[in-house]
N, C-alpha and C positions, 0 to 999 in steps of 0.2 A: 434169625439167619431164612430170605423167605424162600430159599432152593436149598434141592438136597447139596452138602455139600461132593458125594459121590459125583454127582452128573455135573456140577459145576467142574471139579478139575476132571472130569471125564474116566475115571477109573472105578473098576468094580470095587463092592463090599465087600468081599476077601480080600484086595491089594494091600501087601505089607507095607511098611514103614518107608522104606526104601522108593517101591512103586509110586506111592502118596509124593513122596519128597521129589521124584524126579519132573510127575505130572506137575507139580506146584513150579517147580521153576522153570519148566519150560513155556506154560502158560506167564508168569510172571516177568519172563523175560520178552511173548510176543506183546500184551498190555501193557508194562510200566510208561507211565503217561510223561515221561519224560521224552518216552523212543515213538511209540505209539501216534498219530496227531487226528486217530479218529476221537470225535466228541467223548463218546461213551467209556473212552479207555477208562477211562481214571475210575468209575464206577465198576467196572469189570474187574481191575487190579484190584480193587477193594474186596471186593468179591471173594475174590482169586483168596486173598489172604486171609478173609475170615474164613474161608471153607480151610484151608491150610491148617489155621490156630483152631479150629477143630479135631481136625483129625489126626495133627501132630500128635498130639497128645493123648497118650493111653486114655485116661480116665476120664476126659471130653467124649473120646471117639467113642467107650463102651456104653454113656450115657446116651451117646447120640443112639448109638447100633440100637438100644432099649426103650428110647422113648420117642426116638425120631424126632419133628422139629416140634414138641413138647420138650425135649431133654433140659432145657435153660431153667426150667422151673423144679428141677430136682435138683440143682446144684447141690452139695454137699449136704443133702439127704441122706443121700443111699438109700430111699425107699422109693415104694409107688407113689402113686398120687396121694395125695393128703384131703381128709374130709376137715368138714367144719370149716374153720375157718380159712379164707382163700390166704393159700402161698404166695411167695413172689419168687421167680427166676433169673436171674442174672445174664445179661447181655454177654459179657466180658468186655473185660476194657477195651475203652477208645485210644486211638492211636492219638499222638501228639495233636496240636491244630497245625493243618496244611500250612505248607510256608512254598514260598514259589510258586509256577507257573502250574507243574505236576503237584505240587503239597505234597510229596513224601521225600521229602530232605533235599540236603541243597548238593545236589550230584552234578558237577561239571564233565558234561556230553560231549565227546568229540563222537558227529553221525558217521565220517569219512573214516576213521579209525577201529581200531578196536578196542573192544569195551569191555572191562574187570566185572562179569558179571556176580563173580562171589562180592567184589566190593561193594556193587552197586545193590543186591541183592542184600549183602549182610548191611551194608547200613540201615536200610529199610527197615531190616529185622530190630535190629540194635535201635533204632529211634521207636519202637515199641516198648521196648523192656527197658528205656532209660528214659530221665529228664520227665519232665510233668506231664503230668497225662489226666483225662479227664474222668470221673468215675464210672465203673459200668452201671448201663440201662438198666431199670427192675421191670419186670412187668408181673401182672395180677390178673385175673379177671372182673370184672365188673356183671353181677347180674339183675338184672330191670324184668318188670312187669312189664307190657303192650302200653299200660298206661302212661306208665314211671319215662319210659322212654320216650313218648308224645310229647309229651306235655318238659322233661326237663328239668331241672331246677337243682337243689342245692342235697346233696346226699351225705351222708358222713357213712364211710368204710373204715372197719377192723380190717387188719391184716396181720399175716404171723411174719415178725421177723424171721431173718436167717438165726438169728440166736435163740427162737423160740419164742421170745417174748410178743408182745402185740401195739397194734399203734395207731392211731384213729386218724383218718386223711377226711377233710373236706372237699369234697370235689365238686365242681359247677358241671354238671350234666347240659348239653345244650340240647334242645326241644328239638328232635326229631330224629336221634340217633338211630343207628340201624344196628343187623348183628354183625360181630364181625371191626365195628368200629372204633378206633382207637382214642383213647384221650389222656393228653400229655401232663402231667405234671411236673412241672418243672423241677430241675435241683431238687429231687425226692429220691433219686436212686443212690447207688451206694458214695462213699466220699471220694474228692479226688487223690492221685498220687503226689506226693511232691508238691502239695501248692497249686494242683489242677484242679481243674470244678468240677463239682459233685455231678454225678450221670442224671439222666431223667428216671419218674415211673411213669410207664407205661399202663394204662388197663383195657382192658380189652372187655366193650360190650355185648353180655350175651341175654339176649332177650330168652326168657322164660318162657317153655311151653304154654298157649293156652286152650282150653278146652274147647272157647266161645271161638277163634277167629286164628283164622291159618293166613302168615302174611307170605308175601309174593313180592321182594322186596321193600318200594313204600306203599302195594295197593295190599288191603284187609280184606279178604273174603269172608262173608258168616251166613250161615242157613237162616232163613226167615219164615218159623211157622207161620201157617196162615189156615182158618175156616175155609171149610167150601163153599159157605157164603160169599168172606172175603174176597177169595180169586173166581169167585163167578162176578162178584156184582164191582169187584174196586173195593178198595180203604185207603184209609189215612192213618198209617200204623207211625207208632212216637215207637222209637226204639235207644236203649242208652247205647251209645257206639263207645267207642276207646273214645275217641275225643272231642267227648259229650252228646248230649242228646240232640237228636235227630226224627225228622216226621221223612218216612217211605212210602212215597206214592205208590198203591199197588193199582196197577190198570185191569179193569174188568177182564173175564179170560183169562185170566191167567192160571196157568199150570203147575206142577213141580219142576224145576230145572231150570225155569225162565232165571235171569239173570238179570238184578236191575242197578244201574249205576249212580255211585252219588259222586260226581266230582270233585276234586280237592276235600274229600274227606278222611282220606287217609292219612299215610304218616306224612306231619311235614317236612319240607325239606327248605332249613334256608338258604340252599345255593342256587334253588332248582322252584322245578313244578311239586308241590305236594303230588303223593298216592291219591288213589281213589279207594273209595269204598262199597264193596260189593255183595249184593244181600242175593241170595238164591230162595227162591222160593219155594217151601215144602209143603204140599196142601194136605193138612193133616184134618184125620175124623176123629173120633170120640170112640172108648174101648166099648164103653157101654152106652146106650141109649134108654131117655127114661121111654114111656108109652107115648106119650102126646109127641116127644121127637121122632119114633119112630114114625108116628104114621103120617107126620108131617112130611120124614122121607120116602113112604110109602106112595106118599099122593104125586111126590116130585116126578118119582123115576115110573107112572103109569101117563104122566102129560109130559114127561120130558123125551126128545124123538133125537136124544144126543146120543151119538154112537162112537165112542174113542177107538174103539177097537176096528172100524170099517175099512179093509182094505187091506187087514195085517192075519185076516182071519177066514 
């Protein structure tokens, strides 16, 4: 669920079952798609139903209160976050496929007369618990290195099943996936009810931290160490960037902090423009100097008229 169910229903976290039910019924009346002509009403009504489904069940509510948005990962586990082999969570049963304009039951509405809202809502609720229904969606995380996210390709993922056994899944990772992007494995969720289709398995991409690179969206930033002579005279430096080897031109007279952009060398974007690669110059000096190098630095200091602190001291 994208939003906090308490916020969806407009109740406090200390609300009791009666308060939650009253809030749900009030909102369901307002947003039922067979009554509300707003094009977003159906989605809002569905969101309200999912929020109520979470908070009206004592066990599910307790799990949400404890784990927050990740509560589905711990369905039936009775424990905290699992380590090792990733586990999956349940998205809850899906309602039967929509029918009719509103998609929430064969309700004959008379907009000018009295509506029996108990029957209206009860019919919808009964529909959720009877007849064929699509199975639950399952969710898990897919951890990738930055290089793997850029290149994409086929990965084999081993996931712990709700029963404790493990299973391998072959996953086609699109090139250029980013943090938080979800990959859908159709039909790999829980089995359907009464002949309904199975749910899906959704893998949320988590890109592992990298000590060399900093990701900002699709842009990649990194520090580029250079020698004093490379900074002063300019240089062409070849580096192994995440997307492959690139040659960076360091302009003469570059100081630490100068940022160089390599357009399009960041994370690719199948649907738009790729990110950029940014190299930030860090001028480095040797910790120890040989006698010969020291003499050369001394000669340089003697002839140089460069005053970097001019104006501030």
